[in-house]
C-alpha positions in Angstrom: -17.0 169.9 83.4 -17.9 173.5 83.6 -20.1 175.9 85.7 -22.8 177.9 84.0 -22.9 181.3 85.6 -26.0 183.5 85.2 -25.5 187.2 85.7 -28.3 189.8 85.5 -26.6 192.2 83.1 -23.9 192.0 80.4 -21.7 194.5 82.2 -21.7 192.4 85.4 -21.1 189.2 83.3 -18.0 190.8 81.7 -16.6 191.6 85.2 -17.3 188.0 86.4 -15.7 186.5 83.3 -12.6 188.7 83.6 -12.0 187.7 87.2 -12.7 184.0 86.4 -10.3 184.0 83.4 -13.0 183.5 80.7 -11.7 185.0 77.5 -13.6 183.3 74.6 -16.1 185.9 73.7 -19.4 184.8 72.1 -22.5 186.8 71.2 -24.5 185.7 74.2 -21.9 184.3 76.6 -18.2 184.3 77.5 -16.4 181.0 78.0 -13.3 179.9 79.8 -11.6 176.6 80.9 -13.9 176.0 83.9 -16.8 178.5 83.5 -19.3 179.8 81.0 -20.7 183.2 82.0 -24.0 184.3 80.4 -26.5 187.0 81.3 -30.1 188.1 81.4 -31.1 191.5 80.2 -33.0 192.4 83.4 -36.1 190.1 83.2 -36.2 187.6 80.3 -39.3 185.9 81.6 -42.5 187.5 82.9 -46.0 186.4 84.1 -48.4 185.6 81.3 -50.9 188.4 80.4 -54.7 187.7 80.3 -54.7 187.5 76.5 -52.2 184.6 76.8 -55.0 182.5 78.5 -57.8 183.6 76.2 -57.6 186.0 73.2 -60.9 187.6 74.2 -59.1 189.3 77.1 -57.1 191.4 74.6 -60.1 193.7 74.5 -60.7 195.3 77.9 -64.3 194.6 79.1 -65.8 195.2 82.5 -67.9 192.0 82.3 -64.8 189.8 82.0 -63.4 190.9 85.4 -62.0 189.7 87.6 -59.5 187.6 85.7 -58.0 185.1 88.2 -56.2 182.1 86.6 -55.9 179.0 88.8 -52.2 179.1 88.1 -50.4 182.2 86.7 -48.0 180.9 84.1 -44.7 182.3 82.7 -43.8 183.4 79.2 -40.5 184.6 77.6 -40.5 188.3 76.9 -40.5 188.6 73.1 -38.0 191.5 72.8 -35.3 189.6 74.6 -36.2 186.1 73.4 -32.9 185.7 71.6 -30.9 185.9 74.9 -33.3 183.4 76.5 -32.8 180.9 73.6 -29.0 181.3 74.0 -29.3 180.4 77.8 -31.7 177.5 76.9 -29.1 176.1 74.5 -26.3 176.5 77.0 -28.4 174.7 79.7 -28.5 171.6 77.5 -24.8 171.3 77.0 -23.4 168.1 78.4 -20.2 169.6 79.6 -22.1 171.8 82.2 -22.3 170.3 85.6 -24.0 173.0 87.7 -25.5 176.5 87.6 -24.4 179.5 89.7 -27.0 182.2 90.2 -25.0 185.5 90.0 -28.0 187.9 89.5 -28.4 190.8 91.9 -28.4 189.6 95.5 -31.9 190.5 96.4 -35.6 189.5 96.0 -35.9 190.7 92.4 -32.6 189.3 91.4 -33.6 185.9 92.7 -36.8 186.1 90.7 -35.0 186.9 87.5 -32.8 183.7 87.8 -35.4 181.3 89.1 -38.0 182.1 86.4 -35.3 181.5 83.7 -34.4 178.2 85.4 -38.1 177.2 85.4 -38.6 178.0 81.7 -35.4 176.1 80.6 -36.4 173.2 83.0 -33.1 173.2 84.8 -32.5 169.9 86.7 -28.8 170.0 87.6 -27.3 171.3 90.9 -27.6 175.1 91.7 -25.4 177.3 93.8 -25.8 181.0 94.7 -23.2 183.8 94.5 -24.2 186.3 97.2 -21.9 189.4 97.3 -22.3 193.0 98.4 -19.8 194.7 96.1 -18.5 194.2 92.5 -14.7 194.5 93.3 -12.4 191.8 92.0 -11.7 190.7 95.6 -15.4 190.5 96.5 -16.1 188.4 93.4 -13.1 186.0 94.1 -14.2 185.7 97.8 -17.8 185.1 96.7 -16.9 182.2 94.3 -14.8 180.7 97.1 -17.8 180.7 99.4 -20.8 179.8 97.1 -24.0 179.2 99.0 -26.5 176.4 98.4 -29.4 177.8 96.3 -31.9 176.2 98.6 -30.8 178.7 101.2 -32.7 181.4 99.2 -35.9 179.4 98.3 -38.0 181.4 100.8 -36.7 184.7 99.2 -37.9 183.3 95.8 -41.3 182.4 97.2 -41.6 185.9 98.6 -40.7 187.4 95.2 -43.3 185.2 93.5 -46.0 186.2 96.0 -45.2 189.9 95.5 -45.2 189.6 91.7 -48.5 187.6 91.6 -50.2 190.0 94.1 -49.3 193.0 92.0 -50.6 191.2 88.9 -53.9 190.1 90.4 -54.8 193.4 92.1 -53.0 195.9 89.8 -54.2 194.4 86.6 -57.8 193.7 87.7 -58.4 197.0 89.5 -56.8 199.0 86.7 -58.9 197.3 84.0 -62.0 197.7 86.1 -61.5 201.5 86.6 -60.4 202.1 83.0 -63.4 200.3 81.5 -66.0 201.6 83.9 -65.0 205.3 83.5 -63.5 205.1 79.9 -60.2 206.7 80.8 -56.7 205.2 81.6 -56.9 204.9 85.4 -54.1 202.9 87.1 -54.3 201.5 90.6 -52.2 199.1 92.6 -51.6 197.7 96.1 -48.6 200.2 96.7 -49.1 203.1 94.3 -52.7 203.8 95.4 -52.0 204.2 99.2 -49.0 206.3 98.2 -51.2 208.6 96.2 -53.8 208.7 99.0 -51.2 210.0 101.4 -50.4 212.9 99.1 -54.2 213.7 98.7 -54.6 213.6 102.5 -51.9 216.2 102.9 -53.6 218.3 100.1 -56.8 218.2 102.0 -55.0 219.4 105.2 -53.5 222.3 103.2 -56.9 223.2 101.7 -58.7 223.0 105.1 -56.0 225.1 106.8 -57.1 228.5 108.2 -54.2 230.9 108.8 -54.1 232.7 112.1 -52.2 235.8 113.3 -49.7 235.4 116.1 -47.0 237.5 117.8 -43.6 236.7 119.2 -41.7 239.1 121.5 -37.9 239.4 121.3 -35.7 241.6 123.5 -32.1 242.8 123.8 -31.2 242.4 127.5 -27.7 243.6 128.3 -25.6 241.8 125.6 -28.2 238.9 125.4 -30.8 238.2 122.8 -33.8 236.7 124.6 -37.4 235.7 123.7 -40.6 235.8 125.7 -41.9 232.4 126.8 -44.7 231.1 129.0 -44.9 227.4 129.8 -42.7 226.6 126.8 -45.0 228.5 124.4 -43.4 231.4 122.5 -46.5 232.5 120.5 -49.3 234.9 121.5 -52.6 234.9 119.6 -53.9 238.1 121.0 -52.4 241.4 119.8 -53.5 243.3 122.9 -51.7 240.9 125.2 -48.5 241.1 123.1 -48.7 245.0 123.1 -49.3 245.0 126.9 -46.2 242.8 127.6 -44.0 245.0 125.3 -45.2 248.1 127.2 -44.7 246.4 130.6 -41.1 245.3 130.1 -39.8 248.3 128.1 -36.8 250.0 129.7 -37.2 247.8 132.8 -34.5 245.9 134.7 -34.1 242.1 134.2 -33.0 239.7 136.9 -31.2 236.5 136.1 -33.5 234.0 137.8 -31.6 230.8 136.9 -28.7 229.5 134.9 -28.7 225.9 133.6 -26.0 223.9 131.8 -26.8 220.8 129.9 -24.2 218.7 128.1 -25.4 216.8 125.0 -23.7 214.1 123.0 -24.8 213.5 119.5 -24.3 209.9 118.4 -22.6 209.1 115.1 -25.0 208.9 112.1 -25.2 205.3 110.8 -24.1 204.6 107.2 -26.8 204.9 104.6 -29.5 202.4 103.5 -31.0 203.2 100.1 -34.1 205.1 101.3 -32.1 207.3 103.7 -29.6 208.1 100.8 -32.5 208.9 98.5 -33.9 211.3 101.1 -30.6 213.1 101.7 -29.9 213.4 98.0 -33.3 214.9 97.5 -32.9 217.4 100.3 -29.3 218.4 99.4 -29.3 218.2 95.6 -32.9 218.0 94.6 -32.3 214.5 93.1 -35.4 212.4 92.4 -35.4 209.0 94.0 -35.0 207.4 90.6 -32.0 209.6 89.7 -30.3 208.6 93.0 -30.9 204.9 92.3 -29.5 205.3 88.8 -26.4 207.2 89.8 -25.8 204.8 92.7 -26.1 201.8 90.4 -23.3 203.2 88.3 -21.1 203.8 91.3 -21.7 200.1 92.3 -21.6 198.4 89.0 -19.4 200.4 86.7 -16.9 202.1 89.1 -17.2 199.4 91.9 -16.7 202.2 94.4 -19.7 201.4 96.7 -21.3 198.3 98.0 -24.7 196.8 97.1 -27.3 199.7 96.7 -30.7 198.2 97.3 -30.3 197.5 101.0 -32.6 198.3 103.9 -30.0 198.0 106.6 -27.8 200.7 108.1 -25.5 198.3 110.0 -22.4 196.3 109.1 -21.5 192.7 110.0 -18.7 192.1 112.7 -16.4 190.3 110.2 -16.2 193.6 108.2 -14.3 195.4 111.0 -10.9 194.1 109.6 -11.8 195.5 106.1 -12.0 199.1 107.3 -8.3 199.9 106.8 -8.4 198.8 103.2 -11.5 200.8 102.5 -9.9 203.9 103.9 -6.8 203.3 101.7 -9.0 202.9 98.6 -10.7 206.3 99.1 -7.6 208.2 100.4 -6.7 209.8 97.0 -9.9 211.9 97.1 -10.0 212.4 100.9 -6.3 212.7 101.9 -6.7 215.2 104.8 -9.6 213.3 106.4 -8.2 209.8 105.9 -4.5 210.2 106.8 -5.0 210.5 110.6 -7.4 207.5 110.5 -4.8 205.3 108.7 -2.3 206.2 111.4 -4.9 204.9 113.9 -4.9 201.6 111.8 -8.5 202.3 110.7 -10.0 202.0 114.2 -13.8 202.5 114.1 -15.0 204.6 117.1 -18.7 203.9 116.5 -18.5 200.2 117.4 -22.3 199.9 117.5 -22.3 199.9 113.7 -21.1 196.3 113.8 -24.3 194.3 114.6 -25.0 191.0 112.8 -28.6 190.9 114.1 -29.5 194.1 112.4 -28.1 193.2 109.0 -30.8 191.7 106.7 -29.8 190.4 103.2 -27.2 193.2 102.8 -25.3 195.5 105.0 -25.3 199.3 104.7 -24.0 201.2 101.7 -20.3 202.1 102.3 -17.2 202.6 100.1 -15.3 199.6 98.8 -11.5 199.1 98.8 -11.4 199.9 95.0 -8.9 202.8 94.4 -10.9 206.1 94.0 -10.3 208.2 90.9 -12.5 211.3 91.4 -11.6 212.5 87.9 -13.5 209.6 86.4 -16.8 210.7 88.0 -19.2 213.3 86.7 -20.7 216.0 88.9 -23.7 214.0 90.1 -21.6 210.9 90.8 -19.2 212.9 92.9 -22.0 214.4 94.9 -23.5 211.0 95.7 -20.2 209.4 96.4 -19.3 212.3 98.7 -22.5 211.7 100.8 -21.7 208.0 101.2 -18.0 208.7 101.9 -18.5 211.3 104.6 -21.2 209.3 106.3 -18.7 206.3 106.3 -15.8 208.5 107.6 -18.0 209.8 110.5 -17.7 206.3 112.0 -13.9 206.9 112.7 -14.4 210.2 114.4 -15.5 210.9 118.0 -19.1 211.8 118.8 -20.2 215.4 118.7 -20.3 217.0 122.1 -21.9 220.3 123.0 -23.1 222.2 126.0 -26.3 224.3 126.1 -26.5 227.3 128.5 -30.0 228.5 129.3 -30.6 231.8 131.2 -34.1 232.5 132.6 -34.6 236.2 133.0 -37.4 237.8 135.0 -38.6 241.2 133.7 -41.6 242.8 135.5 -43.1 239.4 136.2 -42.6 238.2 132.6 -40.2 235.4 131.6 -37.6 235.7 128.9 -35.2 232.9 127.8 -31.7 233.2 126.3 -29.9 230.2 125.0 -26.4 229.5 123.7 -24.6 226.3 122.6 -20.9 225.8 123.2 -19.1 223.2 121.1 -17.0 221.0 123.4 -15.9 218.5 120.7 -16.8 218.9 117.1 -16.2 215.2 116.6 -17.5 213.8 113.3 -19.0 217.2 112.4 -15.6 218.4 111.3 -16.4 216.5 108.1 -19.1 218.9 107.2 -16.5 221.6 106.7 -18.5 224.2 108.7 -16.9 226.0 111.6 -19.4 226.4 114.4 -19.0 229.6 116.4 -19.4 229.3 120.1 -20.9 232.5 121.6 -19.9 233.4 125.1 -22.4 236.0 126.2 -24.0 233.7 128.9 -20.7 232.3 130.2 -20.0 235.2 132.6 -23.6 235.6 134.0 -24.5 234.9 137.6 -27.8 234.2 139.2 -29.4 237.3 140.7 -27.5 239.6 138.3 -29.4 242.7 137.1 -29.4 243.7 133.4 -31.1 246.5 131.5 -33.8 245.9 128.8 -32.4 247.8 125.9 -34.9 247.0 123.2 -38.1 245.0 122.9 -40.3 244.2 119.9 -43.5 242.2 119.1 -43.3 240.6 115.6 -46.6 239.7 113.8 -46.6 236.4 112.0 -49.0 234.0 110.3 -49.4 230.3 111.1 -48.4 228.3 108.0 -50.2 225.2 106.5 -48.4 221.9 106.4 -46.1 221.9 103.4 -46.6 219.6 100.4 -44.4 216.5 100.3 -41.0 216.5 98.7 -39.8 213.1 97.5 -37.7 212.9 100.7 -40.9 213.4 102.8 -42.8 210.8 100.7 -40.0 208.3 101.0 -40.1 208.7 104.8 -43.9 208.0 104.8 -43.5 205.0 102.5 -40.8 203.6 104.7 -43.0 204.2 107.8 -45.9 202.2 106.4 -43.7 199.6 104.6 -45.1 200.7 101.2 -42.8 199.0 98.7 -39.2 198.2 99.3 -36.0 200.3 99.0 -35.6 198.9 95.5 -39.1 199.7 94.3 -40.1 203.0 95.9 -38.4 205.2 93.3 -40.2 203.3 90.5 -43.6 203.7 92.3 -43.1 207.5 92.5 -42.2 207.6 88.8 -45.2 205.5 87.9 -47.5 208.0 89.6 -45.8 210.9 87.8 -46.0 209.1 84.5 -49.8 208.3 84.9 -50.4 212.0 85.4 -52.0 211.7 88.8 -49.0 213.5 90.4 -47.0 216.5 89.2 -43.5 217.6 90.3 -43.0 221.3 90.7 -40.0 222.9 92.5 -39.2 219.6 94.1 -42.8 219.4 95.6 -45.3 216.8 94.7 -48.7 218.1 93.7 -51.8 215.9 93.0 -53.4 216.6 89.7 -57.2 216.8 89.0 -57.0 213.3 87.6 -55.3 212.1 90.9 -58.0 213.7 93.0 -60.8 212.0 91.1 -59.0 208.7 91.0 -58.7 208.5 94.8 -62.5 209.1 95.1 -63.1 206.2 92.7 -60.7 203.7 94.3 -61.9 201.3 97.1 -61.3 202.5 100.6 -59.5 199.3 101.5 -57.0 199.8 98.7 -56.2 203.4 99.8 -55.2 202.3 103.3 -51.5 202.3 103.9 -52.1 200.0 106.9 -53.4 197.2 104.6 -50.5 197.4 102.2 -48.1 197.5 105.2 -49.7 194.3 106.5 -49.1 192.7 103.0 -45.4 193.8 103.0 -44.9 192.4 106.5 -46.4 189.1 105.3 -44.0 189.1 102.3 -41.1 189.7 104.6 -42.2 186.8 106.8 -42.4 184.5 103.8 -38.8 185.6 102.8 -37.7 184.6 106.3 -39.4 181.2 106.2 -42.1 182.3 108.8 -45.0 182.9 106.4 -47.3 180.8 104.3 -47.2 181.7 100.5 -50.4 179.7 99.6 -52.4 181.4 102.3 -51.1 184.8 101.3 -52.1 184.4 97.6 -55.5 182.9 98.6 -56.2 186.0 100.5 -55.0 188.2 97.6 -57.4 186.3 95.2 -60.3 186.9 97.6 -59.4 190.5 98.0 -59.2 191.0 94.2 -62.8 189.7 93.7 -64.1 192.0 96.4 -62.3 195.1 95.0 -63.5 194.5 91.4 -67.1 193.9 92.6 -67.0 197.3 94.5 -66.0 199.1 91.4 -68.6 197.4 89.2 -71.4 198.4 91.6 -70.1 201.9 92.4 -72.3 204.9 91.6 -69.4 207.3 91.5 -69.0 209.5 88.4 -65.8 210.6 86.6 -65.0 213.3 84.0 -61.7 213.4 82.3 -60.0 216.6 83.5 -58.1 217.1 80.2 -61.1 217.1 77.8 -60.9 219.9 75.1 -63.6 221.5 73.1 -62.3 219.9 69.9 -64.0 216.8 68.4 -62.4 213.7 66.9 -62.6 213.8 63.1 -63.0 210.0 63.1 -65.8 209.4 65.6 -67.0 212.8 66.8 -66.1 212.3 70.5 -64.2 215.0 72.4 -60.4 215.0 72.2 -58.2 214.9 75.3 -54.9 216.7 75.8 -52.1 214.5 77.1 -48.4 214.9 77.6 -46.3 213.2 75.0 -42.5 212.7 74.9 -41.8 215.8 72.9 -44.9 218.0 73.5 -48.7 217.8 74.0 -50.8 215.4 72.0 -54.6 215.4 71.3 -56.1 211.9 71.6 -59.7 210.7 71.2 -61.5 210.2 74.5 -63.0 207.0 73.2 -60.5 204.2 74.0 -61.8 202.2 71.0 -60.7 205.0 68.7 -57.0 205.3 67.8 -57.0 208.9 66.5 -54.2 211.1 67.8 -52.3 214.1 66.6 -49.8 216.6 67.9 -51.3 219.7 69.5 -48.3 221.9 68.8 -45.7 221.8 66.0 -42.6 219.8 66.9 -39.7 222.0 68.1 -36.3 221.4 66.5 -32.8 222.0 67.8 -32.4 224.7 65.1 -32.3 228.2 66.7 -33.8 231.3 65.2 -31.1 233.7 64.0 -33.0 236.7 65.5 -34.5 235.6 68.9 -32.4 232.4 69.3 -35.4 230.4 70.4 -36.0 226.8 69.1 -37.7 226.9 65.7 -40.7 224.8 64.7 -40.3 221.8 62.4 -42.8 221.5 59.5 -43.2 219.3 56.4 -44.5 221.1 53.3 -44.8 220.5 49.6 -41.3 221.7 49.1 -39.9 219.4 51.8 -38.9 220.0 55.5 -38.5 223.5 56.8 -37.9 225.4 60.0 -40.1 228.3 61.1 -40.0 230.9 63.9 -43.5 232.4 63.9 -42.8 235.4 66.2 -39.9 236.6 64.0 -41.5 235.4 60.7 -38.2 233.5 59.8 -38.3 230.5 57.6 -35.3 228.3 56.7 -35.2 225.2 54.5 -33.8 222.1 56.0 -30.6 220.9 54.4 -30.2 217.2 53.4 -28.4 215.5 56.2 -25.0 214.1 55.4 -24.7 210.4 56.2 -22.9 209.9 59.4 -20.0 207.4 59.3 -20.5 204.7 62.0 -17.7 203.6 64.3 -17.7 200.2 62.4 -17.3 202.0 59.0 -14.6 204.2 60.5 -12.6 201.1 61.7 -13.0 199.5 58.3 -11.7 202.6 56.5 -8.7 202.8 58.8 -7.9 199.2 58.3 -8.3 199.5 54.5 -5.9 202.5 54.3 -3.4 201.1 56.8 -3.2 197.8 54.8 -3.0 199.5 51.4 0.6 199.5 50.1 -0.1 202.2 47.6 -1.1 204.6 50.3 2.1 204.0 52.4 3.9 206.8 50.6 1.3 209.2 51.7 1.6 208.2 55.3 5.4 208.2 55.2 5.6 211.5 53.3 3.4 213.2 55.9 5.6 211.8 58.7 8.7 212.9 57.0 7.3 216.4 56.5 6.5 216.6 60.2 9.9 215.4 61.2 11.5 218.0 58.9 9.4 220.8 60.4 10.4 219.7 63.9 14.1 219.8 62.9 13.7 223.3 61.5 12.2 224.5 64.8 15.2 223.2 66.7 
C-alpha cells in the first residue's frame, strides 16, 4: 500500500518526491515504491459564485442583494480542472492507504488541501506534514514525525470562516456599491479599513497649518550645545528667540551638572514576515508583495530560509542544537562573521529568543543549514537574504552597550544642553559594518567649570505635517489593528493599488479621487479598523479551538444584510473622477479613462456597454534611430509599421522569423546526432580543430 502526498505546488512536490525516492514521472504525479506525490496549483477548488446558485445573478442588480446562500458550496476552478481530475482519479486507487497533507503549513495551505479532499470525498486516514523549511533534512524529519490531521481541524475551520466572511461581505458590498453608483467600486472587511487609515492621514495633512519656530544652538568652549527649557527645544516667538541670543552672546557658561547614563540595547529578535517587509521597504524600497515573492524563492527554490508566512519572532527550545549547523551552512558567504562563532560552538548569547510559548504555527524566519552559494542569487535575493542572515547572526553577539554623557550649562540664566554617546561595547552592531565614533569633548569636564560662549545662532524652521504612509508605515498600522495576516497584507495593498483607489509615488501611498469618494460612500462600521480587528481576533480564537465558527458566520451574515441595506438607502452621490469629454460611439454615454496593462484605455461609463479602445497608440520596443525613444506601433493598409511622430520617422515592420522552440531544438540535435550520413561532417570538424591545435603547439 502507498501514501498519497498532496503538495501545494509542483516545485515542492518534486523536492518531496526526490527525498522520498519517487522516480516514475507522470504528467500530474510522481510515483515511487511507497509514495505517490501529486500537487495542487495553488487553489484547485473555490467557493461557488452567485451565478452558480442562480443564473440571474450573472447580471449585477441592486434589487437582488444581499445574496446569502444557506450553505456556500464549493466548485472546481475551470482553468485547473485537469489537475483536480488527476487527484480525483488517484484518490480512487485501491493501492493507496492514506493521504498526507503536504501543502504550505498555514491557514491557507490547510484550506487548499481540505477543499480538495471534500470535493474528491476522501474517506481514508489523513496525516499532516508540518515543516518550517524545505531542506532535505527537514523533509525527512517531517515524514518521520507526521501529525494526525485532526490536530489542524480548528485551523481549517478558521480558514473556512475567513473565506466565507470575505465572500459574504466583500461580494455583497462590492456589488451594492458598483450597481448603486454605476462604477467599479470594491470594498471588503480588510481592504476598506486599510484605505480608511490612509484617508485619515490625508485629512490630517490637508488640515495641517504650518507654524514658524526657532531653535538656538551655541558653541561653548569645544562643545556644541542647544537651548532647552523643560525638555522643549523650540520657541514659537521670534522676539523671545532674538532676546535669548542677545542675552547669552559672548557670556561665560558654567557647567551646572554632569550626568552619565549607561544604556544596554537588547538584541533585535529574528524577523517575522511583516517586520521583514517593513525593513525591506525602508532599506531597499521593496513593496510588500516583492518582498513576499523574493522570500518565497529563497524558501522554496533555494531552501536557504525557513517558512516565510510567520507572525512569530521567536524560536523553539529544541532548535538551540541546530544553530551550529545553520552557521556552517551560511559560512561561505559570511566567513569573517561566522568563524569566531563556530569556535564558540554556535553558542547563542540572546537566550530569550528560545521561547516555546511565543511561537505560534511557525517560528521566526532564519537561515537553514543548506549550504549557501551567493553566486546563485540575484541582487534582490542577496539583499533580502542579507537582512535575514545579519538579524540571525546578531543573536550570537553581545548586546550593544553605550554611555550617554549629558552636560547642563548655565549661561546668563538660560539652560543649554550638550550630549555625547560613548560606545562601551559595539556588540551585535559590528554586523552593520559602520564604525561609530566616540567623541570625548565632555569626558574632561568638571562641575562648576567656566567656558566661553564663542558663537550662538537662532535658526528659523517650519513645523511639518505628518508624512504620508510608506508601505512600511501601513504594514505597522495593519499589524497594530490586526488587519489581515502576515500572508495576506501584501495582497491587500496590491488590491487597493489595482482598483485605483491608491497610488504609489516615490514609495509613498497617495489616495486617489476615486479612493476619497469611495470612503465617503462606504458604511462607517466597515471603515472601522477596530471592527475588523475584532473579527481577526475571533478567527484566531477559532484556530486555537477557543471560538465558535457557527456563531461567527451567523454574525457575519447579519452584518452583511445591514451593510447592504445602508448602501441601498443611502442618499450619497458619486461622480466617476476619470470621466472624459468624449462620448461612446455605441451608446452615447461619456467615456472613462482607465489604466491598462500597456497604456491608458477609454471605456464606456455604462457598465452594460462593452465599448473600449486604446487612448494612445501602443508603444513598441523598436527605438527611433534619431531620438532613441520607443516608437508607436500602427496597423495600416500596407501592414504593420513603426512611427516616431516628433521625428517624423516611419519604418515598416519586417516579418518575424519563426523562433525554434526548445523542443524543436532537441529534436534537430537528436536527428543529426543519429544520422550516419552526417557523421563525417562532425568528425571532419573535430579533426580540423585537432589539427589546428597541433599547429599552435
